[in-house]
KOLLUM-982817 format. One record per atom (N, C-alpha, C): residue in one letter; x, y, z. Coordinates in steps of 0.2 Angstrom, whole numbers, plus 5000, padded with zeros to 4 digits. Layout:
KOLLUM-982817
AXYZ...
This chain:
KOLLUM-982817
M417345975365M418046005363M418545965368S419145945365S419645915369S420145975372I420145975378I420546035381I421246005384A421445945382A422045925385A422645965383V422645985377V423246025375V423246095378L422546125378L422546185382L422746185388A422646135392A422846125399A423646125399Q423946095394Q424646095394Q424846165393V424546205389V424746275387V424646315394Y424146305397Y423946335404Y424546325409D424746255409D425346245414D425946275412E426146275406E426746315403E426746385404V426146415403V426046485404V426146505412R425846465416R425846475423R426646465425R426946425423R427646415424R428046475422L427946495416L428346555414L428146625418S427546625420S427246685424S427646685430I427746625433I428146625440I428846635439A429146605434A429846625432A430046685430G429546725426G429646785423G429646785416S429246835413S429146835406S429846845402N430346865405N430946875401N431246805399V431046755402V431346685400V430846655395A430346685393A429846655389A430046655382P430446705379P430646695372P431046635370G430846595365G431146535363G431046475367D430546485372D430446425377D430246365373F430646305374F430646255370F429946215371R429746215378R429146175379R428546205376L428446275376L427846305372L427946285365K428546295362K428646285355K428446215353K428546165357K428246095355K427446085355L427146135358L426446135358L426146165352I426446205348I426246245342I425946185337S426246135336S426146095330S425446055332P425346025338P424645995340P424146045340L424246115342L423746165342L423546175335E424046175330E423846195323E423446135320K423546075322K423146015320K422446025322S422446035329S421746045332S421346105329G421746155326G421446215323G421046195317E421246145314E420846125308E420146115309K420046085315K419246075316K418946125321A419346155325A419146205329A419546275329P419346325325P419746385324P420046415330V419746405336V419946435342V420746405344F420846345342F421546315343F422046355339K421746365333K422246405328K422446465331K421946505334K422146565337K422546565343V422546505347V422946495353V423646485350A423746445344A424346425341A424746485339E424346535336E424646595334E424946645340S424546635346S424746675352S425346635355V425346575355V425946545357V426546555353G426446565347G427046585342G427346655343K426846695345K427046765347K427546765353V427346725358V427746715364V428446695362V428446635359V429046605357V429546645353E429246685349E429646735344E429746805348S429446815353S429546885356S430246895359N430446955361N431046965364N430946995371E431447015375E431347035382E430847095382S430847135377S430447195378S429647185376T429547125372T428847115370T428647055373S428947015377S428746955380S428246955385A428247015389A427747025394A427047025391E426947075386E426347085383E426047015380A426546985376A426346925373A426146865377L426446865383L426346815388L425646825391L425546895393L424846915396L424346895391D424446915385D423846895379D423746825379L424246785379L424146715379L423846685385S423946715391S423646695397S422946715397T422746765395T422046795395T421646745390L421946735385L421546695380L421446625382V421946585385V421846525387V421446515393N421446565398N421046565404N420346575402A420146615397A419446635394A419246565391I419546535388I419346475384I419146415390L419646405394L419546355400L419046375404Y418846445405Y418346465410Y417646445407T417546445400T416946425397T416846345398Q417346305400Q417246235400Q417046215407G417046255412G416846235419G416446285422E416246265429E415846305433E416246335439V416046395441V416346425447V415846445451G416046455458G415546485462G415246435467A414846455472A414546415476A413846445479T413446395480T412846415482T412746435490G412346475492G412246485500G412446555502D412246565508D412346635510D413046645513L413346705512L414046715514L414046745521T414446725525T414446745532T415246765534P415246815538P415946845539P416346795543V417046795542V417446745546V417746785552E417746755558E418046785564E418746775563Q419146835565Q419846835565Q420146825572I420546775573I420846765579I421646775578G421846815582G422646825582G422746875576Q423446885574Q423646925569Q423546895563G423446935557G423346905551G424046885548I424146835544I424746815542I424746825534L425246855531L425346865524L425846825521P425846805515P426346765512P427046805512K427546765513K428246795514K428546795506R429046835506R429446835499R429946775499T429646715499T430146655499T430146625492P430746605490P430746575483P430346515483A430046505477A429546455476A429846385476S430546385474S430946325475S430946295483L431046345487L431146335494L430446305497L429946345495L429246325497L429046255495K429246245489K429046175487K429446125490S430046135491S430546085495S430246065502V430146125505V429946125512V429246085513A428746105508A428146075509A428145995507N428545975503N428745905501N428945875507A429445905510A429745875516A429245865522L428845915523L428345905528L427745855527T427645835521T427045795519T427245725516T427845715514T428045645511T428445615516T428645555514T429045505518T429745495515G430245465519G430945455516G431445495520S432045475519S432645495523S432745565520G433145605525G433345675523G432845725524R432245715526R431645765527R431845805533L432045775538L432145815545L432745865543E433245845540E433845885539E433645945534L433245935529L432945985525L432546035529I432146015533I431646065537I432146105542Q432646065545Q433046105550Q433446155546E433746145540E434046195536E433646245534S433046235532S432546285530S432446345535L432446325541L432346365547L432846425547S433446415544S433946465544S433746525539Q433246495534Q433046545528Q432446575530D432146565536D431546595538D430946595533P430746535531P430146525527P429446535531F429546525538F428946525541F428846595545P428246615547P427646585546P427346605539D427146565535D426946585528D426246535527P425746575526P425046535525P425146475520R425546485515R425546425510R425846365513L426246365519L426546315522L426146285528L425646325530L425246305536L424946235535G424646225530G424246155529G424746105529P425346105525P425846045526P426146045533A426246095537A426446095544A425946055548I425346075548I424846045552I424745975550D424845955544D424845885542D425445845545A425945875546A426545845548A426545825556L426045855559L425945835566L425745755567D425445735561D425245665562D425745615558G426245645556G426745595553G427045545557S427245495553S427545435557S428245445560Y428545495557Y429245505559Y429145555565Y429245535571Y429145575577Y429545635577E430145635575E430645685575E430345745571V430145735565V429845785561V429245815565G428845775567G428145805571G428345845577D428845825581D429045855586D429345925584L429745925579L430045985577L429546045575V429046015571V428546055569V428146085574E427946045579E427646075585E427946125590K428646105590K429046155595K429246215591S429446205585S429846265582S429546295576I429046265573I428746295567I428046325568L427646285570L426946305571L426846365576P427246365581P427146415586P427346485583Q427646485577Q427746555574Q427146585571Y426646545570Y425946565568Y425546605573G425746585579G425346615585G424646595585K424246635589K423546615591K423046605585S423246635579S422846625573S422746555571I423146505573I423046445570I422646395575V422446425581V422046385586V421346355583P420946395579P420346355576P420546295572I421046305568I421346255563I421546195567V421946205572V422146145576V421646115580L421146155583L420546125586L420146085582E420046105575E419646075570E419745995570K420445975570K420645905570K420845875576F420745915582F420945885588F420445835591D420745775593D420345725596D420645705603R420345725608R420645705615R420745635616K420445595612K420545525613K420945495607G421345535604G421745515598G422445495600G422945495595G423545475597G424145525597A424745505594A425245545595A425145615592G424845615586G424645685582G424245725586D423745705590D423345745594D423645765601A424145725603A424545745609A424945805607R425245805601R425645865598R425145925598R424545915596R424045965595R423946005601L423845965607L423745985613L424346025616S424945995615S425546035617S425646095613L425446105607L425446165603L424946215605L424346195607L423846235609L424046275616H424346235620H424646265626H425146305625R425546295620R426146335618R425946405615V425446405611V425246465608V424746505612D424346465616D423746495620D423646465626P424146475631P424046435637P423446445641T423146505641T422546515645T421946485642G421946485635G421346455631G421446375632A422046355633A422146275633A421946245640E421846285645E421746265651E421146215652S420546245649S419946205649S419946135646I420346135640I420446075636I420846025640I421446055643I421846005647I421445975653H420946005656H420545975661H420145925658E419845935652E419345895649E419745825647V420345835645V420745775643V420945735649L421045765655L421245735661L420645685663E420045705661E419445665662E419345605659D419445615652D419245555648D419745555641G420345585642G420745575636G421145515635S421445505629S421745445628S422445445632S422845395633S423445395637S423945445634E424045445628E424545485625E424345565626V423745575624V423545645625V423545665633K423345625637K423345635644K424045655647I424545615644I425245625647I425445695645V425245725639V425445795638V425045845642A424445825644A424045865648A424345875655I424545815658I424845815664I425445865664S425945855659S426545895659S426445965658K425845995656K425646065655K425346095661L425146055666L424846085672L425346135676R425146195677R425546245680R425246285686D424646265688D424346295694D424546255700P424746295705P425046265711P424446225715K423846235713K423246195715K423346125713N423746115708N423746045705N424346005708V424746035712V425346005715V425145925718S424645925722S424445865725S424245805720F423945825714F423745785709F424445765705L424845815704L425445795701L425945745705I425845755712I426245705716I425945635716E425345635715E424945565715E425245535708Q425245575703Q425345555696Q426145535696S426545565699S427245545699S427445475702K426945445705K427045375708K426745325704A426445345698A426145305693A426645255691K426345195688K426745145686K427145155679G426745195675G426945215668G427545265668T428045245665T428645295665T428445365662K428045365657K427945425653K427545475658V427045435661V426645475666V427045505672R427545465674R427945495679R428345555677D428645545671D429045595669D428645665667A428045655665A427645715664A427445745670A427245705675A427145735682A427745775685F428345745684F428945775687F429145835683S429045835677S429245895672S428845955675A428145945676A427745995678A427946015685L428045975690L428245995697L428946035696A429346015692A429946055692A429846125689V429346135686V429246205683V428846255688I428446215692I427946255696I428446285702N428446345703N428746375708N428346385715N428346325718N427946315724N428246275729A428246295735A428646265741A428446195742A427746175741A427546105742A427846055736A427946085730A428246055725A428946045726A429346095728A430046085730A430146045736K429746045741K429745995747K429745925744Y429245905740Y429145845737Y429745815733L430045865729L430645845725L431245835729V431345875735V431945865739V431845795742Q431245785745Q431045715748Q431245655743R431145665737R431245605732R431945605730M432345665730M433045665728M433445635734K433245635740K433545605746K433445525746E433045505742E432845425742E433445395740K433545335742K434145295740K433945265733G434445245729G434345215722G434545255717H434445245710H434645275704H434345345703L433845355705L433445415703L433245425696R433345375692R433145385685R432345405685S431945375689S431245385689S431045455690I431545495693I431345575695I431745615690R432045595685R432545635682R432245695679E431645705677E431345765675E431245815680G431145785686G431045835692G431745865694L432245825692L432945855694L433145925690K432645935685K432745995682K432546065685T432246055691T431946105695T432446165696R432246225696R432646285698R432446315704H432046285708H431846305715H432446305719P432646365722P433246365727P433346315732D432746295735D432846245740D433046175737A432746165731A432846095728A433546095725V433746155722V434446155719V434946145724K434846175730K435346165736K435446085737V434846045738V434845985739V435245945733L435045955727L435245925722L436045925722L436345985723L437045995723L437345945729A437045955734A437245915740A437245835739E436745815735E436645745734E437145725728T437345765724T437845755719T438545745722R438745785727R439345775731R439345715734L438745695738L438745635741L438845575737A438445575731A438445525726A439145515723W439545565722W440245565720W440645525725Q440645545731Q440945505737Q440745435738T440145425737T439845355738T440245305732L440245335726L440545295721L441245275722L441545325725L442345315726L442345265732D441945265736D441945225743D441745145741T441345145736T441045075734T441445025730K441544975733K442044925729K441644895723E442044885718E441744855712E441544785712T441844755717T441544685718T440844675721D440644735724D439944725726D439544755720K439344715715K439144735709K438444775709N437944755714N437344785714N437444855717A437844865723A437944925726A438344975721H438844945718H439244985713H438845015707E438444965704E438044995699E437545045701A437245035707A436745085709A437045155710A437645155713A438045215715A438245255708H438445215703H438645245697H438045275694T437545235693T436945265690T436645325693R436645325700R436445385703R436845445702L437545435702L437945495700L437845515693V437845475688V437645495681V437045535681T436545515684T435945545683T435945615687L436245625692L436345685696L436745735692L437345715689L437745755684L437345775678A436945735675A436545755669A436045815671A435845815678A435345865680A435645935681L436345935680L436745995680L436746035674E436446005669E436546035662E436246105661H436746145658H436546215657H436446255663R436646235669R436546275675R437146325676T437046385677T437546435678T437646465684D437246445689D437246475696D437946455699K438046505705K438646495708K438846435712G438246405715G438246335718G438546285713T438246275707T438446235702T439246245700E439346305699E440046325698E440546295703K440346305709K440846285715K440846205715L440346175714L440346105714L440846075708L440746105702L441146075696L441846085697L442046145700L442746165702L443046115707E442546085711E442846045717E442945975713L442445955709L442545885706L443045875701F443145925697F443645925691F444345895692P444645915698P445345885699P445345815700H444745785702H444645715704H444445665699R444545685692R444245645687R444545575686A445245575687A445545505687A445245465692A445245485698A444945445703A444245415702I443845455700I443145435698I443145385692T443545395687T443545355682T443845285684K444345285688K444545225691K443945185695A443545225699A443045195703A442445175698E442345205692E441845175688E442045105686G442645085685G442845025683G442545005676K442244945676K441944925669K441244955667L440944985672L440345015671L440345075666G440845115665G440945165661G441545185659S441645215653S442245235650S442345315651K442545335657K442545405659K441945445658T441345405659T440645435659T440645495663C440745485670C440645535675C441145595673A441745585672A442245635670A442045675664H441845635659H441645675653H441045715655S440545695659S439945735661S440145795664V440645785669V440845845673V441145895668M441545875663M441945915658M441345955654T440845925652T440345955648T439946005651R439745985658R439446035662R439846105663M440546095664M441046145664M441046195658S440946165653S440946205646S440346245645E439846225649E439146265649E439146315654C439546305660C439346345666C439546415666S440146425666S440446495667S441146505664D441346565664D442046585661D442546545666K442446545672K442946515677K443046445676T442446405675T442446335674T442746325667R442646365662R442846355656R443646365655D443846415659D444646425659D445046375662L444746345668L445046285671L445046225666L444546215663L444446155658L444946165652I445046225649I445446235644I446246235646S446346255652S447046255654S447446185654E447046135654E447246065655E447246025648H447146065642H446946025636H447445975634E448145985636E448645945634E448545875636T448145865642T448145805645T447545755642Y447145785637Y446545755635Y446645715630D446145665629D446045625623D445645665618D445445635612D445145675607D444445695609Y444045655613Y443445665615Y443445725620E443845725625E443945775629E444145835626L444645835622L444945895618L444345925614A443845885612A443345925608A442845965613I442745935619I442445975624I442846045626A443446035627A443846095629A443946145623T443946115617T443946165611T443346205610Q442746175611Q442146215611Q442146265617A442346245622A442446295628A442846355626A443446335623A443946395621A443546435616I443246415611I442946455606I442346495609Q442046475614Q441546505617Q441846565621Q442446565624Q442746615627Q442846675624G442846665617G442846725612G443546765612N444046725612N444746755611N445146715605P444946735598P445246695593P445946685593A446346745594A447046735594A447346685599Q447046685605Q447346645610Q447046575609F446546565606F446246495604F446746465599Y446946505594Y447446485589Y448146465592D448346505596D448946495600D448946435604E448446415607E448346365611E448246295608F447946295602F447646235599F447946215592H448246265589H448446255582H448946195581G449346185587G449846135587G449546065585Y448946055587Y448645985586Y448545975578L448446025574L448446015567L449145995564E449646035567E450346025565E450545955567N450345935573N450645865575N450245805571A449745815568A449445765565A449745745558K450145795556K450545785550K451245755552T451545775557T452245765559T452345715564A451845685568A451945635573A452145575570K452645545573K452945485571K452745425575T452445445581T452145385585T451445415587K451045365588K450345375590K449945425585K450145405579K449845445573K449145455573R448845395574R448045395574R447745435579A448045435585A447745475591A447845555589A448445565586A448645635584A448045665579Q447945615574Q447445635568Q446745645571S446545605576S445945605579S445845675583K446445695586K446345765590K446345815585A446645815579A446645865574A445845865571E445545805570E444945805568E444445835573A444545835579A444145865584A444145935584I444745965583I444846035582I444546065576T444646025570T444346045564T443546045564Q443245995567Q442545995568Q442246055572A442646065577A442346115582A442346185578I442846195574I442946265570I442346265565G442246205562G441746205557G441046215560N440946185566N440346195569N440246275572R440746305573R440746375575R440546415569V440746405564V440646455558V440046435554G439746375555G439246345552G439446285547S439446225550S439746175546S439346165539I439746155534I439446155527I439246085525Y439346035529Y439245965527Y438445955527H438345915522H437645895521H437145945519Y437345995515Y436946055513Y436646035506W436345975506W436045965500W435446005498Y435146035503Y434546065501Y434646135502E435246165502E435446235504E435246275498T434846325500T434746385495T435146445498V435646465495V436146515498V435746575499D435646595505D435246655507D435746705509K435546765506K436046825507K436146845514E435646855518E435646865525E436046815529R435946755528R436246705531R436946695529E437146715523E437846705521E438246765524Q437946825525Q438246875528Q438346855536E437846825539E438046795546E438546745546L438646705541L439146655541L439846685540A439846735536A440446775534A440746805540Q440246835544Q440446865551Q440746815555K440446755556K440746705560K441446685558R441446675551R442146655548R442646705550D442446775549D442946825550D443146835558Q442746805562Q442946805569Q443446745571V443546705566V444046655567V444746685565D445246665569D445946695568D446146675560P446346715556P446546695549P447046645548R447446645553R448046595553R447746515552W447146505554W446846445554W446846425546L446646465542L446546455535L447246445532D447746475533D448446475531D448646395533L448546385539L448746315541L448346255538A447746265537A447346225533A447546205526V447746265523V447946255516V448746225516K449146235521K449746205521K449646135522H449246105526H449146035527H448646005523N448346045518N447746015514N447145995518N446946025523N446446005527N445846035524M445445995519M444946015515M444346035519E444245995524E443646015529E443646085531L444246105534L444346165537L444446225531I444646205526I444746255520I443946275518F443546225517F442846235515F442546275520A442646275526A442346315531A442546385532L443246395530L443546455532L443746495525A443746465519A443946505513A443646565512R443946615510R443746685509R443946715503P443646765500P443746795494P444446815492D444846835497D445546865496D446046805497H445846745498H446446695499H446446655493G446946675488G447046635482G447346565483M447746545488M447946475489M447346435491A446846465495A446246425497A445846405490H445846455486H445446445479H445746395475K446446395475K446746345471K446646265474A446646265481A446546205484A445846175483I445346225483I444646205482I444546175475E444846215470E444746195463E445146135461A445646115464A446046055463A445546005466E445246015472E444845965475E444245945471L443945995468L443345985463L443545945457K444145955454K444345925448K444545855450K444845845455K444945775458K444345735459R443845765462R443145725463R442745715457L442845755452L442445745446L442845685442K443445675443K443745625440K443645555443M443345555449M443245485453M442745445449K442845385449K442245335447K441645345450R441645355456R441045365460R441045435464V440645485462V440645545465V440145545471D440445565477D440045555483D439745625485Y439345625490Y438945685492Y439445745494H440045735495H440545795497H440645835491L440445815485L440445865480L440045925481M439545925484M439145975486M439446025491D439945995495D440246045500D440746085496V441046055491V441546085487V441246145483L440646125480L440346185476L440146235480L439846225486L439646275491L440246315493A440846285494A441446325496A441646365491I441546345484I441746385479I441346445478I440646445480I440246505479I440346545485R440446525491R440446555497R441146595497S441646565494S442346605494S442446645488K441946655484K441946695478K442546685474H442546615472H443146595468H443046635461P443646655458P443546695452P443246665446D443346595446D443046555441D442446515443T442046545448T441446505451T440946485445V440746525440V440246505436V440546445432D441146445429D441446395425D441546335429L441646335435L441746275439L441046245440I440546285442I439846255443I439646225436I439746255431I439546225424I439946165423E440546155425E440946095424E440646035428A440446055434A440146005438A439445985436I439046025433I438446005430I438445965424R438945985420R439045935414R439245865416S439745865421S440045805423S439545755426T439045785430T438545745434T438045725428S437945765424S437445755418S437645695414K438245695412K438545645407K438545575411R438545575418R438545515421R437845495423S437345525421S436645515423S436545515431M436845565434M436845575441M436345625442G435745625440G435245675440G435145695447Y435145655452Y435045675459Y435445735461Y436045745458Y436445805460Y436145865458S435745865452S435545925450S435045955454Y434645925459Y434245955463Y434645995469G435245975470G435646015475G436046065472I436246055466I436646105462I436146165460A435546145458A435046205456A434946255462R434946225468R434846275474R435446325475L435946305472L436546355472L436546405467I436246395461I436246445456I436046515458P435446525461P435246585463P435746635467A436246605469A436746645473A437346665469L437346645462L437846665458L437846735456D438346765453D438246835450D437846835444K437446885443K436946885437K437346885430N437946895430N438346895424N438346815421A438246775426A438246705424A437646675420V437146715419V436546695416V436646675409P437046715405P437046695398P437446625397K437946615401K438246545401K437846495403L437446505408L436946455410L436346435405E436146495402E435646485397E435846445391L436546455389L436846415384L436846345386L437046325393L437146265395L436446225395L435946265397L435246235397L435046195390G435346235385G435146205378G435546145376E436146125380E436546065379E436246015383L435946025388L435745965393L435045935390P435045865392P434345835390P433745865393D433145865391D432645895394D432545885401T432545825403T432445805410T432945845415E433545845412E434045885416E433945965416A433745985410A433646055409A433046075414D432546035414D431946055418D432146065425R432646035428R432846045435R433246115436Y433546135431Y433846195432Y433546265429V433046255425V432746315422V432446365427L432146345432L431846385437L432346425441A432946385442A433446415446A433846465442V433846455436V434146505431V433746575431A433046555430A432546615430A432546655436E432646615442E432646655448E433346705449L433846675446L434446715446L434346775441K434046765436K433946815430K433546865433N433046855437N432546905440N432746935446R433346915449R433546935455R433647015455R433447045460R433447125460R434147145461S434547115465S435247135467S435747075467
């Protein structure tokens, strides 16, 4: 018996079962299979019975479709069951459970599929898709565990590192046996990530493996093992490794020494900090939080600052060494909030111009910008001083000050202090490009604060996440949106548009129509559509449909993948219009939207 057509029926029944029986009536794919089934039924009566059952599903309505689909599914599965063998020989043994059990999450199938593909395939855009998916909380889901484990061996290291640090740890100790199953201590980058993951989810259990790796592991895996040593007993070994020729080995040893809260480790780090030279070889050790080492770090930073001021640029070797040493030490102050660091930054900030002059050709305000960035991270006191001089800054410095001002949490004061830059971008008669760059810095900072909408190609609008973004948007002074509309700042309008702002709606609609008339539609179309949905534009459904028709007519099918991810966020009243639209589109286009429309139709609220 040829079962190819039955396999097609099975696939369509499975698709409809996932989408929901209420989308089964009139399904055009099933309808196409009736004719070949009837033809096969002339030789094998069972096919005729299947054809009749398919016909009942196609001709059903919402009240009868569930029963009809179940009958068809039962019949097809029964027939296919007779054509194969199931089961396995041998004795059954209980499976040992490690950690907590993990159950599937209520994650949309479209999101699961896109994340699984991003984890297991190649090509651009995968990292962004995975990063965006984290906000929708698809992990830990057992259906994504296999793809995530496979991603550890991927050639794109950024994806592998993200999976090891942020995704697989969510599964806890339960994944230890699966990780160990493929772990090879003489392997490459994938096995190095596996060892790091094992230490992350089960530090105690990983200790014995780490010591085995140190004996005969490959260089890549051994480097990870060195960085994970935490016992003070290992300090002497780490000190020895910190003198190795290999940069990665040294970095691993210093990163471990920086974490170990041990007097011997701190004493060694202090000794190395006081050495002359650029200090790049011990940069990981400079991250230490040991009080004795931090005290010396701050003292060496002051000394390095003065040394660069005193060194003449004509002495190229000495000048370069002094500059590199200061840059390295300032980088080590990242995210430090202690009083000592605060005092140092407040001392250095007034002397930015002098240090920039001392840098000469080696840097374009490198040290000054580093001090400003550290101030934006340190404390309210450092941020207040940083903000107070914003009128003297270039666009890069203004961006740092803007982030600091937003972090201070006073929306009205932030608007009063900084809105003039957007006004000036439109009115400036001289240095217009500089004024525009400063306005762009302000716009980008606000967009980052509320959740920048750029590059949301793979966005599935999630209710909880949208509520969080709406709260962030509401924390921004409402005058920013009025100002954005006044000057047609579309990036800011996209970020801040809200349901009660009619002028913002008009601006977004005009932008959509303008973009759809362009000869070439760029990726910013997705930003416009997302803003329409987020701001609850009164004509949201009609505008989305207009965009779908326009991109379909131009054979721009790649947009359909992004637009389809927005459909489940629409109002359920949109379903009838969308179902009519599916009938107008070519089959290949309709295929990309049908599941999204079904998801919207089946949404509970």
